[in-house]
ModelCIF file with pLDDT and N, C-alpha, C, O atoms, coordinates in Angstrom:
data_MODEL
#
_entry.id   MODEL 
#
_entity.id                         1 
_entity.type                       polymer 
_entity.pdbx_number_of_molecules   1 
#
_entity_poly.entity_id                      1 
_entity_poly.type                           'polypeptide(L)' 
_entity_poly.nstd_linkage                   no 
_entity_poly.nstd_monomer                   no 
_entity_poly.pdbx_seq_one_letter_code       MPVAAVARKVGEHDTRLWRIFHYYVERAMKEMDMTKSA 
_entity_poly.pdbx_seq_one_letter_code_can   MPVAAVARKVGEHDTRLWRIFHYYVERAMKEMDMTKSA 
_entity_poly.pdbx_strand_id                 A 
#
loop_
_entity_poly_seq.entity_id 
_entity_poly_seq.num 
_entity_poly_seq.mon_id 
_entity_poly_seq.hetero 
1 1  MET n 
1 2  PRO n 
1 3  VAL n 
1 4  ALA n 
1 5  ALA n 
1 6  VAL n 
1 7  ALA n 
1 8  ARG n 
1 9  LYS n 
1 10 VAL n 
1 11 GLY n 
1 12 GLU n 
1 13 HIS n 
1 14 ASP n 
1 15 THR n 
1 16 ARG n 
1 17 LEU n 
1 18 TRP n 
1 19 ARG n 
1 20 ILE n 
1 21 PHE n 
1 22 HIS n 
1 23 TYR n 
1 24 TYR n 
1 25 VAL n 
1 26 GLU n 
1 27 ARG n 
1 28 ALA n 
1 29 MET n 
1 30 LYS n 
1 31 GLU n 
1 32 MET n 
1 33 ASP n 
1 34 MET n 
1 35 THR n 
1 36 LYS n 
1 37 SER n 
1 38 ALA n 
#
_struct_asym.id          A 
_struct_asym.entity_id   1 
#
loop_
_ma_qa_metric.id 
_ma_qa_metric.mode 
_ma_qa_metric.name 
_ma_qa_metric.software_group_id 
_ma_qa_metric.type 
1 global pLDDT . pLDDT 
2 local  pLDDT . pLDDT 
#
_ma_qa_metric_global.metric_id      1 
_ma_qa_metric_global.metric_value   92.92 
_ma_qa_metric_global.model_id       1 
_ma_qa_metric_global.ordinal_id     1 
#
loop_
_ma_qa_metric_local.label_asym_id 
_ma_qa_metric_local.label_comp_id 
_ma_qa_metric_local.label_seq_id 
_ma_qa_metric_local.metric_id 
_ma_qa_metric_local.metric_value 
_ma_qa_metric_local.model_id 
_ma_qa_metric_local.ordinal_id 
A MET 1  2 91.00 1 1  
A PRO 2  2 95.00 1 2  
A VAL 3  2 95.00 1 3  
A ALA 4  2 95.00 1 4  
A ALA 5  2 97.00 1 5  
A VAL 6  2 96.00 1 6  
A ALA 7  2 96.00 1 7  
A ARG 8  2 97.00 1 8  
A LYS 9  2 97.00 1 9  
A VAL 10 2 97.00 1 10 
A GLY 11 2 97.00 1 11 
A GLU 12 2 97.00 1 12 
A HIS 13 2 97.00 1 13 
A ASP 14 2 97.00 1 14 
A THR 15 2 97.00 1 15 
A ARG 16 2 97.00 1 16 
A LEU 17 2 97.00 1 17 
A TRP 18 2 97.00 1 18 
A ARG 19 2 97.00 1 19 
A ILE 20 2 96.00 1 20 
A PHE 21 2 96.00 1 21 
A HIS 22 2 98.00 1 22 
A TYR 23 2 98.00 1 23 
A TYR 24 2 98.00 1 24 
A VAL 25 2 97.00 1 25 
A GLU 26 2 96.00 1 26 
A ARG 27 2 96.00 1 27 
A ALA 28 2 96.00 1 28 
A MET 29 2 94.00 1 29 
A LYS 30 2 92.00 1 30 
A GLU 31 2 92.00 1 31 
A MET 32 2 91.00 1 32 
A ASP 33 2 85.00 1 33 
A MET 34 2 82.00 1 34 
A THR 35 2 85.00 1 35 
A LYS 36 2 81.00 1 36 
A SER 37 2 66.00 1 37 
A ALA 38 2 63.00 1 38 
#
loop_
_atom_site.group_PDB 
_atom_site.id 
_atom_site.type_symbol 
_atom_site.label_atom_id 
_atom_site.label_alt_id 
_atom_site.label_comp_id 
_atom_site.label_asym_id 
_atom_site.label_entity_id 
_atom_site.label_seq_id 
_atom_site.pdbx_PDB_ins_code 
_atom_site.Cartn_x 
_atom_site.Cartn_y 
_atom_site.Cartn_z 
_atom_site.occupancy 
_atom_site.B_iso_or_equiv 
_atom_site.pdbx_formal_charge 
_atom_site.auth_seq_id 
_atom_site.auth_comp_id 
_atom_site.auth_asym_id 
_atom_site.auth_atom_id 
_atom_site.pdbx_PDB_model_num 
ATOM 1   N N  . MET A 1 1  ? 0.844  -1.170  0.000  1.00 91.00 ? 1  MET A N  1 
ATOM 2   C CA . MET A 1 1  ? 0.000  0.000   0.000  1.00 91.00 ? 1  MET A CA 1 
ATOM 3   C C  . MET A 1 1  ? 0.896  1.242   0.000  1.00 91.00 ? 1  MET A C  1 
ATOM 4   O O  . MET A 1 1  ? 1.872  1.287   0.748  1.00 91.00 ? 1  MET A O  1 
ATOM 5   N N  . PRO A 1 2  ? 0.595  2.222   -0.798 1.00 95.00 ? 2  PRO A N  1 
ATOM 6   C CA . PRO A 1 2  ? 1.401  3.446   -0.837 1.00 95.00 ? 2  PRO A CA 1 
ATOM 7   C C  . PRO A 1 2  ? 1.378  4.189   0.501  1.00 95.00 ? 2  PRO A C  1 
ATOM 8   O O  . PRO A 1 2  ? 0.375  4.161   1.214  1.00 95.00 ? 2  PRO A O  1 
ATOM 9   N N  . VAL A 1 3  ? 2.461  4.838   0.829  1.00 95.00 ? 3  VAL A N  1 
ATOM 10  C CA . VAL A 1 3  ? 2.571  5.568   2.087  1.00 95.00 ? 3  VAL A CA 1 
ATOM 11  C C  . VAL A 1 3  ? 1.510  6.660   2.176  1.00 95.00 ? 3  VAL A C  1 
ATOM 12  O O  . VAL A 1 3  ? 0.958  6.891   3.252  1.00 95.00 ? 3  VAL A O  1 
ATOM 13  N N  . ALA A 1 4  ? 1.219  7.322   1.087  1.00 95.00 ? 4  ALA A N  1 
ATOM 14  C CA . ALA A 1 4  ? 0.211  8.379   1.107  1.00 95.00 ? 4  ALA A CA 1 
ATOM 15  C C  . ALA A 1 4  ? -1.164 7.824   1.489  1.00 95.00 ? 4  ALA A C  1 
ATOM 16  O O  . ALA A 1 4  ? -1.920 8.479   2.205  1.00 95.00 ? 4  ALA A O  1 
ATOM 17  N N  . ALA A 1 5  ? -1.484 6.627   1.016  1.00 97.00 ? 5  ALA A N  1 
ATOM 18  C CA . ALA A 1 5  ? -2.769 6.005   1.352  1.00 97.00 ? 5  ALA A CA 1 
ATOM 19  C C  . ALA A 1 5  ? -2.822 5.633   2.835  1.00 97.00 ? 5  ALA A C  1 
ATOM 20  O O  . ALA A 1 5  ? -3.844 5.828   3.492  1.00 97.00 ? 5  ALA A O  1 
ATOM 21  N N  . VAL A 1 6  ? -1.728 5.104   3.349  1.00 96.00 ? 6  VAL A N  1 
ATOM 22  C CA . VAL A 1 6  ? -1.658 4.772   4.781  1.00 96.00 ? 6  VAL A CA 1 
ATOM 23  C C  . VAL A 1 6  ? -1.808 6.048   5.609  1.00 96.00 ? 6  VAL A C  1 
ATOM 24  O O  . VAL A 1 6  ? -2.531 6.068   6.606  1.00 96.00 ? 6  VAL A O  1 
ATOM 25  N N  . ALA A 1 7  ? -1.128 7.098   5.195  1.00 96.00 ? 7  ALA A N  1 
ATOM 26  C CA . ALA A 1 7  ? -1.192 8.371   5.915  1.00 96.00 ? 7  ALA A CA 1 
ATOM 27  C C  . ALA A 1 7  ? -2.631 8.878   5.994  1.00 96.00 ? 7  ALA A C  1 
ATOM 28  O O  . ALA A 1 7  ? -3.068 9.346   7.045  1.00 96.00 ? 7  ALA A O  1 
ATOM 29  N N  . ARG A 1 8  ? -3.357 8.788   4.899  1.00 97.00 ? 8  ARG A N  1 
ATOM 30  C CA . ARG A 1 8  ? -4.766 9.213   4.913  1.00 97.00 ? 8  ARG A CA 1 
ATOM 31  C C  . ARG A 1 8  ? -5.577 8.359   5.877  1.00 97.00 ? 8  ARG A C  1 
ATOM 32  O O  . ARG A 1 8  ? -6.394 8.885   6.632  1.00 97.00 ? 8  ARG A O  1 
ATOM 33  N N  . LYS A 1 9  ? -5.360 7.054   5.860  1.00 97.00 ? 9  LYS A N  1 
ATOM 34  C CA . LYS A 1 9  ? -6.122 6.148   6.726  1.00 97.00 ? 9  LYS A CA 1 
ATOM 35  C C  . LYS A 1 9  ? -5.858 6.384   8.204  1.00 97.00 ? 9  LYS A C  1 
ATOM 36  O O  . LYS A 1 9  ? -6.777 6.301   9.019  1.00 97.00 ? 9  LYS A O  1 
ATOM 37  N N  . VAL A 1 10 ? -4.620 6.675   8.556  1.00 97.00 ? 10 VAL A N  1 
ATOM 38  C CA . VAL A 1 10 ? -4.283 6.865   9.967  1.00 97.00 ? 10 VAL A CA 1 
ATOM 39  C C  . VAL A 1 10 ? -4.329 8.333   10.395 1.00 97.00 ? 10 VAL A C  1 
ATOM 40  O O  . VAL A 1 10 ? -4.121 8.643   11.568 1.00 97.00 ? 10 VAL A O  1 
ATOM 41  N N  . GLY A 1 11 ? -4.599 9.226   9.458  1.00 97.00 ? 11 GLY A N  1 
ATOM 42  C CA . GLY A 1 11 ? -4.725 10.645  9.785  1.00 97.00 ? 11 GLY A CA 1 
ATOM 43  C C  . GLY A 1 11 ? -3.406 11.305  10.143 1.00 97.00 ? 11 GLY A C  1 
ATOM 44  O O  . GLY A 1 11 ? -3.334 12.143  11.042 1.00 97.00 ? 11 GLY A O  1 
ATOM 45  N N  . GLU A 1 12 ? -2.365 10.912  9.422  1.00 97.00 ? 12 GLU A N  1 
ATOM 46  C CA . GLU A 1 12 ? -1.023 11.454  9.685  1.00 97.00 ? 12 GLU A CA 1 
ATOM 47  C C  . GLU A 1 12 ? -0.428 11.945  8.372  1.00 97.00 ? 12 GLU A C  1 
ATOM 48  O O  . GLU A 1 12 ? -0.898 11.572  7.296  1.00 97.00 ? 12 GLU A O  1 
ATOM 49  N N  . HIS A 1 13 ? 0.606  12.781  8.457  1.00 97.00 ? 13 HIS A N  1 
ATOM 50  C CA . HIS A 1 13 ? 1.284  13.251  7.256  1.00 97.00 ? 13 HIS A CA 1 
ATOM 51  C C  . HIS A 1 13 ? 2.203  12.157  6.725  1.00 97.00 ? 13 HIS A C  1 
ATOM 52  O O  . HIS A 1 13 ? 2.845  11.446  7.498  1.00 97.00 ? 13 HIS A O  1 
ATOM 53  N N  . ASP A 1 14 ? 2.262  12.026  5.399  1.00 97.00 ? 14 ASP A N  1 
ATOM 54  C CA . ASP A 1 14 ? 3.126  11.002  4.817  1.00 97.00 ? 14 ASP A CA 1 
ATOM 55  C C  . ASP A 1 14 ? 4.597  11.257  5.134  1.00 97.00 ? 14 ASP A C  1 
ATOM 56  O O  . ASP A 1 14 ? 5.378  10.311  5.237  1.00 97.00 ? 14 ASP A O  1 
ATOM 57  N N  . THR A 1 15 ? 4.984  12.526  5.289  1.00 97.00 ? 15 THR A N  1 
ATOM 58  C CA . THR A 1 15 ? 6.367  12.859  5.623  1.00 97.00 ? 15 THR A CA 1 
ATOM 59  C C  . THR A 1 15 ? 6.759  12.242  6.961  1.00 97.00 ? 15 THR A C  1 
ATOM 60  O O  . THR A 1 15 ? 7.865  11.724  7.116  1.00 97.00 ? 15 THR A O  1 
ATOM 61  N N  . ARG A 1 16 ? 5.860  12.301  7.906  1.00 97.00 ? 16 ARG A N  1 
ATOM 62  C CA . ARG A 1 16 ? 6.165  11.712  9.217  1.00 97.00 ? 16 ARG A CA 1 
ATOM 63  C C  . ARG A 1 16 ? 6.315  10.196  9.104  1.00 97.00 ? 16 ARG A C  1 
ATOM 64  O O  . ARG A 1 16 ? 7.215  9.617   9.712  1.00 97.00 ? 16 ARG A O  1 
ATOM 65  N N  . LEU A 1 17 ? 5.445  9.553   8.335  1.00 97.00 ? 17 LEU A N  1 
ATOM 66  C CA . LEU A 1 17 ? 5.556  8.106   8.164  1.00 97.00 ? 17 LEU A CA 1 
ATOM 67  C C  . LEU A 1 17 ? 6.871  7.733   7.495  1.00 97.00 ? 17 LEU A C  1 
ATOM 68  O O  . LEU A 1 17 ? 7.498  6.747   7.882  1.00 97.00 ? 17 LEU A O  1 
ATOM 69  N N  . TRP A 1 18 ? 7.303  8.505   6.494  1.00 97.00 ? 18 TRP A N  1 
ATOM 70  C CA . TRP A 1 18 ? 8.580  8.232   5.839  1.00 97.00 ? 18 TRP A CA 1 
ATOM 71  C C  . TRP A 1 18 ? 9.730  8.344   6.825  1.00 97.00 ? 18 TRP A C  1 
ATOM 72  O O  . TRP A 1 18 ? 10.650 7.527   6.797  1.00 97.00 ? 18 TRP A O  1 
ATOM 73  N N  . ARG A 1 19 ? 9.689  9.353   7.700  1.00 97.00 ? 19 ARG A N  1 
ATOM 74  C CA . ARG A 1 19 ? 10.744 9.506   8.709  1.00 97.00 ? 19 ARG A CA 1 
ATOM 75  C C  . ARG A 1 19 ? 10.807 8.284   9.616  1.00 97.00 ? 19 ARG A C  1 
ATOM 76  O O  . ARG A 1 19 ? 11.889 7.792   9.937  1.00 97.00 ? 19 ARG A O  1 
ATOM 77  N N  . ILE A 1 20 ? 9.639  7.800   10.025 1.00 96.00 ? 20 ILE A N  1 
ATOM 78  C CA . ILE A 1 20 ? 9.579  6.617   10.887 1.00 96.00 ? 20 ILE A CA 1 
ATOM 79  C C  . ILE A 1 20 ? 10.138 5.403   10.154 1.00 96.00 ? 20 ILE A C  1 
ATOM 80  O O  . ILE A 1 20 ? 10.945 4.663   10.719 1.00 96.00 ? 20 ILE A O  1 
ATOM 81  N N  . PHE A 1 21 ? 9.725  5.185   8.911  1.00 96.00 ? 21 PHE A N  1 
ATOM 82  C CA . PHE A 1 21 ? 10.223 4.053   8.116  1.00 96.00 ? 21 PHE A CA 1 
ATOM 83  C C  . PHE A 1 21 ? 11.740 4.114   7.970  1.00 96.00 ? 21 PHE A C  1 
ATOM 84  O O  . PHE A 1 21 ? 12.428 3.114   8.173  1.00 96.00 ? 21 PHE A O  1 
ATOM 85  N N  . HIS A 1 22 ? 12.256 5.286   7.621  1.00 98.00 ? 22 HIS A N  1 
ATOM 86  C CA . HIS A 1 22 ? 13.703 5.432   7.428  1.00 98.00 ? 22 HIS A CA 1 
ATOM 87  C C  . HIS A 1 22 ? 14.459 5.158   8.726  1.00 98.00 ? 22 HIS A C  1 
ATOM 88  O O  . HIS A 1 22 ? 15.519 4.533   8.712  1.00 98.00 ? 22 HIS A O  1 
ATOM 89  N N  . TYR A 1 23 ? 13.918 5.622   9.833  1.00 98.00 ? 23 TYR A N  1 
ATOM 90  C CA . TYR A 1 23 ? 14.560 5.397   11.123 1.00 98.00 ? 23 TYR A CA 1 
ATOM 91  C C  . TYR A 1 23 ? 14.705 3.903   11.395 1.00 98.00 ? 23 TYR A C  1 
ATOM 92  O O  . TYR A 1 23 ? 15.794 3.441   11.737 1.00 98.00 ? 23 TYR A O  1 
ATOM 93  N N  . TYR A 1 24 ? 13.620 3.144   11.248 1.00 98.00 ? 24 TYR A N  1 
ATOM 94  C CA . TYR A 1 24 ? 13.664 1.722   11.577 1.00 98.00 ? 24 TYR A CA 1 
ATOM 95  C C  . TYR A 1 24 ? 14.439 0.899   10.548 1.00 98.00 ? 24 TYR A C  1 
ATOM 96  O O  . TYR A 1 24 ? 15.069 -0.095  10.908 1.00 98.00 ? 24 TYR A O  1 
ATOM 97  N N  . VAL A 1 25 ? 14.404 1.292   9.285  1.00 97.00 ? 25 VAL A N  1 
ATOM 98  C CA . VAL A 1 25 ? 15.204 0.587   8.282  1.00 97.00 ? 25 VAL A CA 1 
ATOM 99  C C  . VAL A 1 25 ? 16.692 0.821   8.550  1.00 97.00 ? 25 VAL A C  1 
ATOM 100 O O  . VAL A 1 25 ? 17.481 -0.123  8.508  1.00 97.00 ? 25 VAL A O  1 
ATOM 101 N N  . GLU A 1 26 ? 17.077 2.050   8.822  1.00 96.00 ? 26 GLU A N  1 
ATOM 102 C CA . GLU A 1 26 ? 18.479 2.357   9.111  1.00 96.00 ? 26 GLU A CA 1 
ATOM 103 C C  . GLU A 1 26 ? 18.941 1.607   10.356 1.00 96.00 ? 26 GLU A C  1 
ATOM 104 O O  . GLU A 1 26 ? 20.053 1.079   10.391 1.00 96.00 ? 26 GLU A O  1 
ATOM 105 N N  . ARG A 1 27 ? 18.102 1.562   11.360 1.00 96.00 ? 27 ARG A N  1 
ATOM 106 C CA . ARG A 1 27 ? 18.426 0.847   12.593 1.00 96.00 ? 27 ARG A CA 1 
ATOM 107 C C  . ARG A 1 27 ? 18.626 -0.647  12.334 1.00 96.00 ? 27 ARG A C  1 
ATOM 108 O O  . ARG A 1 27 ? 19.571 -1.249  12.843 1.00 96.00 ? 27 ARG A O  1 
ATOM 109 N N  . ALA A 1 28 ? 17.737 -1.237  11.547 1.00 96.00 ? 28 ALA A N  1 
ATOM 110 C CA . ALA A 1 28 ? 17.852 -2.658  11.226 1.00 96.00 ? 28 ALA A CA 1 
ATOM 111 C C  . ALA A 1 28 ? 19.104 -2.933  10.398 1.00 96.00 ? 28 ALA A C  1 
ATOM 112 O O  . ALA A 1 28 ? 19.772 -3.946  10.606 1.00 96.00 ? 28 ALA A O  1 
ATOM 113 N N  . MET A 1 29 ? 19.424 -2.045  9.466  1.00 94.00 ? 29 MET A N  1 
ATOM 114 C CA . MET A 1 29 ? 20.616 -2.227  8.636  1.00 94.00 ? 29 MET A CA 1 
ATOM 115 C C  . MET A 1 29 ? 21.889 -2.192  9.483  1.00 94.00 ? 29 MET A C  1 
ATOM 116 O O  . MET A 1 29 ? 22.828 -2.943  9.218  1.00 94.00 ? 29 MET A O  1 
ATOM 117 N N  . LYS A 1 30 ? 21.926 -1.338  10.484 1.00 92.00 ? 30 LYS A N  1 
ATOM 118 C CA . LYS A 1 30 ? 23.092 -1.245  11.357 1.00 92.00 ? 30 LYS A CA 1 
ATOM 119 C C  . LYS A 1 30 ? 23.266 -2.518  12.176 1.00 92.00 ? 30 LYS A C  1 
ATOM 120 O O  . LYS A 1 30 ? 24.391 -2.889  12.511 1.00 92.00 ? 30 LYS A O  1 
ATOM 121 N N  . GLU A 1 31 ? 22.165 -3.188  12.501 1.00 92.00 ? 31 GLU A N  1 
ATOM 122 C CA . GLU A 1 31 ? 22.227 -4.398  13.316 1.00 92.00 ? 31 GLU A CA 1 
ATOM 123 C C  . GLU A 1 31 ? 22.529 -5.664  12.498 1.00 92.00 ? 31 GLU A C  1 
ATOM 124 O O  . GLU A 1 31 ? 22.816 -6.712  13.078 1.00 92.00 ? 31 GLU A O  1 
ATOM 125 N N  . MET A 1 32 ? 22.470 -5.581  11.177 1.00 91.00 ? 32 MET A N  1 
ATOM 126 C CA . MET A 1 32 ? 22.710 -6.738  10.346 1.00 91.00 ? 32 MET A CA 1 
ATOM 127 C C  . MET A 1 32 ? 24.189 -7.115  10.341 1.00 91.00 ? 32 MET A C  1 
ATOM 128 O O  . MET A 1 32 ? 25.063 -6.249  10.314 1.00 91.00 ? 32 MET A O  1 
ATOM 129 N N  . ASP A 1 33 ? 24.452 -8.410  10.368 1.00 85.00 ? 33 ASP A N  1 
ATOM 130 C CA . ASP A 1 33 ? 25.820 -8.906  10.295 1.00 85.00 ? 33 ASP A CA 1 
ATOM 131 C C  . ASP A 1 33 ? 26.088 -9.345  8.868  1.00 85.00 ? 33 ASP A C  1 
ATOM 132 O O  . ASP A 1 33 ? 25.616 -10.399 8.441  1.00 85.00 ? 33 ASP A O  1 
ATOM 133 N N  . MET A 1 34 ? 26.837 -8.550  8.132  1.00 82.00 ? 34 MET A N  1 
ATOM 134 C CA . MET A 1 34 ? 27.105 -8.830  6.735  1.00 82.00 ? 34 MET A CA 1 
ATOM 135 C C  . MET A 1 34 ? 28.492 -9.441  6.532  1.00 82.00 ? 34 MET A C  1 
ATOM 136 O O  . MET A 1 34 ? 28.955 -9.546  5.397  1.00 82.00 ? 34 MET A O  1 
ATOM 137 N N  . THR A 1 35 ? 29.152 -9.840  7.602  1.00 85.00 ? 35 THR A N  1 
ATOM 138 C CA . THR A 1 35 ? 30.515 -10.365 7.489  1.00 85.00 ? 35 THR A CA 1 
ATOM 139 C C  . THR A 1 35 ? 30.563 -11.735 6.819  1.00 85.00 ? 35 THR A C  1 
ATOM 140 O O  . THR A 1 35 ? 31.610 -12.114 6.293  1.00 85.00 ? 35 THR A O  1 
ATOM 141 N N  . LYS A 1 36 ? 29.477 -12.479 6.821  1.00 81.00 ? 36 LYS A N  1 
ATOM 142 C CA . LYS A 1 36 ? 29.471 -13.830 6.231  1.00 81.00 ? 36 LYS A CA 1 
ATOM 143 C C  . LYS A 1 36 ? 28.818 -13.836 4.849  1.00 81.00 ? 36 LYS A C  1 
ATOM 144 O O  . LYS A 1 36 ? 28.512 -14.907 4.325  1.00 81.00 ? 36 LYS A O  1 
ATOM 145 N N  . SER A 1 37 ? 28.603 -12.685 4.260  1.00 66.00 ? 37 SER A N  1 
ATOM 146 C CA . SER A 1 37 ? 27.999 -12.596 2.925  1.00 66.00 ? 37 SER A CA 1 
ATOM 147 C C  . SER A 1 37 ? 28.965 -13.106 1.859  1.00 66.00 ? 37 SER A C  1 
ATOM 148 O O  . SER A 1 37 ? 30.184 -13.014 2.002  1.00 66.00 ? 37 SER A O  1 
ATOM 149 N N  . ALA A 1 38 ? 28.392 -13.640 0.802  1.00 63.00 ? 38 ALA A N  1 
ATOM 150 C CA . ALA A 1 38 ? 29.235 -14.137 -0.306 1.00 63.00 ? 38 ALA A CA 1 
ATOM 151 C C  . ALA A 1 38 ? 29.615 -13.031 -1.248 1.00 63.00 ? 38 ALA A C  1 
ATOM 152 O O  . ALA A 1 38 ? 30.317 -13.271 -2.230 1.00 63.00 ? 38 ALA A O  1 
#
């Protein structure tokens, strides 16, 4: 579902949702162990 559609459904600005998504994706990427990648 597009972020803009979610924003309308939850009554929030899409910019705020993008900030939240970026925060958690960046956090998850930092926690990933990529040392055993091929």
